[in-house]
C-alpha positions in Angstrom: 27.7 78.2 -5.3 29.5 75.1 -3.9 28.7 72.5 -1.2 29.5 73.2 2.4 32.2 71.2 4.2 29.7 68.5 5.3 27.4 68.7 2.4 24.6 68.3 4.9 21.9 70.6 6.3 24.0 71.0 9.4 26.4 73.3 7.4 23.7 75.8 8.3 24.9 77.2 11.6 22.6 76.5 14.5 21.1 73.2 13.4 21.7 69.6 14.4 20.1 66.4 13.1 19.3 63.1 14.9 18.0 59.8 13.6 16.3 56.9 15.3 15.8 53.7 13.3 13.9 50.4 13.9 15.0 48.0 11.2 12.4 45.4 12.2 9.7 48.0 11.8 11.4 49.3 8.7 10.7 52.8 9.8 12.1 55.6 11.9 12.3 59.3 12.9 14.5 62.2 12.0 14.7 65.4 14.0 16.1 68.7 13.1 17.0 70.4 16.3 17.4 74.2 16.4 20.1 75.1 18.9 18.2 78.3 19.4 14.6 78.9 18.4 14.5 79.5 14.6 12.1 81.4 12.3 10.0 78.7 10.6 7.4 78.3 7.8 5.9 75.5 5.7 4.5 74.9 2.3 2.3 71.9 1.5 1.8 71.0 -2.2 0.9 67.3 -2.0 -2.7 66.2 -1.9 -2.3 63.8 1.0 -0.4 65.4 3.9 -0.1 64.3 7.5 1.1 67.1 9.8 1.2 68.5 13.3 1.5 72.2 14.3 1.7 73.5 10.7 -1.1 76.1 11.1 1.0 78.1 13.5 3.7 78.4 10.9 1.6 80.7 8.7 3.1 84.2 8.6 -0.1 85.8 10.0 0.0 83.7 13.2 1.6 84.5 16.5 4.4 82.1 17.2 7.4 83.1 15.2 10.0 80.4 16.0 10.2 76.6 16.6 12.5 74.5 18.7 12.7 71.5 16.4 11.1 69.9 13.3 10.2 66.2 13.0 10.1 64.0 9.9 8.7 60.5 10.6 7.6 57.3 9.0 4.5 55.5 10.2 1.7 57.5 8.4 -0.6 59.1 11.0 0.8 56.9 13.7 4.2 58.6 13.2 2.8 62.0 14.4 3.4 60.6 17.9 7.1 61.2 17.3 6.7 64.9 17.9 5.5 64.1 21.5 8.7 62.3 22.2 10.8 65.2 20.9 8.6 67.7 22.9 9.2 65.7 26.0 13.0 65.8 25.6 12.9 69.5 24.9 10.7 70.1 28.0 13.2 68.3 30.1 15.9 70.6 28.7 13.8 73.7 29.7 13.1 74.6 26.0 9.9 76.1 24.7 7.6 79.0 24.2 7.1 80.8 27.5 3.6 81.2 28.8 3.6 82.3 32.4 5.6 79.7 34.4 5.3 77.1 31.6 7.5 76.4 28.6 5.9 74.7 25.6 8.3 73.3 23.0 7.1 74.1 19.5 7.7 71.0 17.4 6.0 70.9 13.9 6.0 67.5 12.3 5.2 65.7 9.0 4.9 62.0 8.2 5.2 59.7 5.2 3.4 56.4 4.5 5.7 53.3 5.0 3.2 50.8 6.4 3.4 48.3 3.5 7.1 48.0 3.0 7.6 44.6 4.5 8.4 45.7 8.1 6.7 44.3 11.3 4.0 46.8 12.2 2.4 44.6 14.8 3.4 47.0 17.6 0.5 46.3 20.0 -1.6 49.0 21.6 0.6 52.0 21.1 3.0 52.7 18.1 6.7 53.1 18.9 7.1 56.5 17.4 7.0 58.6 20.6 10.0 56.7 21.9 11.7 56.9 18.5 11.2 60.7 18.5 12.8 61.0 22.0 15.7 58.8 20.9 16.2 60.8 17.7 16.4 64.1 19.7 19.0 62.5 22.0 21.1 61.6 19.0 21.1 65.1 17.4 24.5 66.1 16.2 26.2 68.0 13.3 27.2 64.7 11.7 24.5 62.1 10.8 23.8 59.2 8.5 21.8 59.4 5.3 20.1 56.7 3.2 18.2 53.9 5.0 18.0 55.6 8.3 15.6 57.7 10.4 12.5 58.8 8.5 14.0 57.4 5.3 14.4 53.8 6.7 11.4 52.3 4.9 11.0 54.8 2.1 10.3 53.7 -1.5 10.0 55.3 -4.9 8.4 54.0 -8.0 11.7 52.5 -9.3 14.2 52.2 -6.3 14.3 52.4 -2.6 14.0 55.9 -1.2 15.9 57.2 1.8 17.0 60.2 3.8 19.1 62.7 1.8 20.8 65.9 2.6 22.9 68.5 0.8 24.2 72.1 1.3 25.2 75.1 -0.8 27.4 78.1 0.1 26.5 81.0 -2.1 28.9 83.6 -3.5 27.0 86.2 -1.3 28.1 84.3 1.8 24.8 82.7 2.8 24.4 79.0 3.3 21.4 76.9 2.3 20.9 73.3 3.5 18.3 70.6 2.7 17.1 67.5 4.4 14.5 65.2 2.8 12.9 61.8 3.3 12.2 60.5 -0.2 9.1 58.2 -0.5 7.6 59.5 -3.7 4.7 58.1 -5.8 6.9 58.9 -8.7 10.6 58.2 -9.6 13.9 60.1 -9.0 15.4 58.4 -12.0 14.9 58.8 -15.8 12.8 56.1 -17.4 14.3 52.6 -16.8 17.8 54.0 -16.2 19.8 54.8 -13.1 20.3 58.4 -14.2 18.9 60.9 -11.8 16.5 63.7 -13.0 18.5 66.0 -10.7 21.7 65.4 -12.6 22.1 69.0 -13.9 22.6 70.1 -10.3 25.0 67.4 -9.1 28.2 68.4 -7.3 31.4 66.3 -7.3 29.7 63.0 -8.3 27.6 63.1 -5.1 25.0 60.7 -6.5 26.9 58.6 -8.9 28.1 61.1 -11.5 26.1 59.6 -14.4 24.7 62.8 -15.7 21.7 62.7 -17.9 21.3 59.8 -20.4 22.3 60.4 -24.0 20.3 59.9 -26.0 17.3 60.5 -23.9 15.4 57.2 -23.7 11.9 57.3 -25.3 10.3 55.7 -22.2 11.4 58.7 -20.1 8.3 60.5 -21.4 6.2 58.1 -19.5 5.8 58.7 -15.8 6.8 55.9 -13.5 4.6 55.6 -10.4 3.9 53.0 -7.7 0.4 52.6 -9.2 1.8 49.9 -11.4 2.1 47.8 -8.3 -0.7 49.2 -6.2 -3.5 51.0 -8.0 -4.6 52.8 -4.8 -1.3 54.7 -4.8 -1.2 55.2 -1.1 2.4 54.4 -0.1 3.9 57.8 -0.6 5.0 61.3 0.4 8.3 63.2 0.3 8.8 65.4 3.3 11.7 67.9 3.7 13.3 70.8 5.5 15.1 73.7 3.8 17.3 75.9 6.0 19.4 79.0 5.8 21.6 81.1 8.1 20.1 84.3 6.7 17.9 86.5 8.8 14.4 86.1 7.4 10.8 86.9 8.4 8.2 84.2 8.5 6.8 85.4 5.2 10.3 85.2 3.6 10.8 81.7 5.1 7.5 80.7 3.5 8.8 82.0 0.1 11.9 79.9 0.7 9.8 76.8 1.3 7.9 77.5 -1.9 11.1 77.8 -3.9 12.4 74.6 -2.4 9.4 72.8 -3.9 10.9 73.6 -7.3 13.6 71.1 -6.3 10.9 68.4 -6.0 9.9 69.0 -9.6 13.5 68.9 -10.8 14.2 65.7 -9.0 11.0 63.7 -9.0 8.5 62.9 -11.8 5.6 63.1 -11.1 5.6 65.2 -7.9 2.9 66.9 -5.9 0.3 64.3 -6.8 -3.0 63.8 -5.0 -1.5 60.7 -3.4 1.7 62.4 -2.1 1.7 64.6 1.0 4.7 66.6 -0.4 5.7 69.2 2.2 8.7 71.5 2.9 9.4 73.1 6.2 11.7 76.2 6.1 14.0 77.3 8.9 16.0 80.5 9.2 18.6 80.5 12.0 19.9 84.0 11.4 23.4 82.9 12.4 24.9 84.9 9.5 23.8 88.1 11.2 22.8 89.4 7.8 19.5 90.2 6.1 19.5 89.4 2.4 19.1 92.1 -0.2 16.4 91.5 -2.8 18.9 90.1 -5.3 20.3 87.9 -2.6 16.9 86.5 -1.8 16.4 85.5 -5.4 19.7 83.6 -5.2 18.6 82.0 -2.0 15.4 80.7 -3.7 17.4 79.3 -6.6 19.8 77.6 -4.2 16.8 76.2 -2.2 15.6 74.5 -5.4 18.9 73.1 -6.6 20.0 72.0 -3.1 16.7 70.3 -2.5 17.0 68.5 -5.9 20.4 67.2 -4.9 19.3 66.1 -1.5 16.4 64.1 -3.1 18.8 62.3 -5.4 21.2 61.6 -2.6 18.5 60.1 -0.5 17.8 57.5 -3.2 21.5 57.0 -4.0 22.4 56.4 -0.4 19.7 53.9 0.4 21.2 50.5 1.5 20.0 47.0 0.5 18.6 45.0 3.4 17.2 41.5 3.7 13.5 41.4 2.8 13.5 44.5 0.6 10.4 44.9 -1.6 12.3 47.2 -4.0 16.0 47.2 -5.2 18.3 49.9 -3.9 20.0 52.2 -6.5 23.4 50.7 -5.6 22.2 47.2 -6.6 19.6 48.0 -9.2 
């Protein structure tokens, strides 16, 4: 496999991404817009998730497709972002048809970024609904990564987190793309070094080209977590989208989301903790016009894991230093 032309989730035909960022707030919203309703599923493996409309994504439930997926900062306040996206989609006439009504289906997940130094004194109502509306309006095939959108105020145990993305084109012709806001309790880097755990999957030096450290540092055996600074360990959660242009059922999309979680474990240590809300949405646009054979689906799952691992490392790598940072960025650390 090799990266797509953009090395972004938007290499998967039928998807666009929009970001809205409030630097004073040190938070923001990211929207994945499906140009046409897409098959969707979800897998939650973290112990502290914050979500909206995830029950309907289970394979045994009625609604098969979604119009957009939202990743947001703001903890539970950030779930308002989906209302702004839903409003914009309704204005565009999008949504699940029920009689004369169209109801946009917009699942969402949030990460905790309330204690990152930003101004959270927003008054009666949080700003995330308007940020969601703005992120939808900005949706395009090209978009920024790093300290933007849902990754604006993200942190890991060792460096600033951020919004990351990557893509893979498989030899069988299918494309897989990942998008992730990295705000993990753990670390994306090995011990005290700047080497990424995801190094074995790196393509073309996309996150620094350092490879794995040699020799492997002894301190790498000790997990790095935010609990060294805050024993409650509440400032976390990595939320992501994995997507493909293959034709999948909801059950197969869920298997793809499960496989993508392997990318979390290859790029973050520790991952899936009781204090992370680690979650992966899966989208299948079907734009390839092909249904994968069993052996192709195995390759899709492997690509989901490796592409997600790369996206996580890129999110940390691409984070930008800003005045008032409470953590160093990878570039300056």
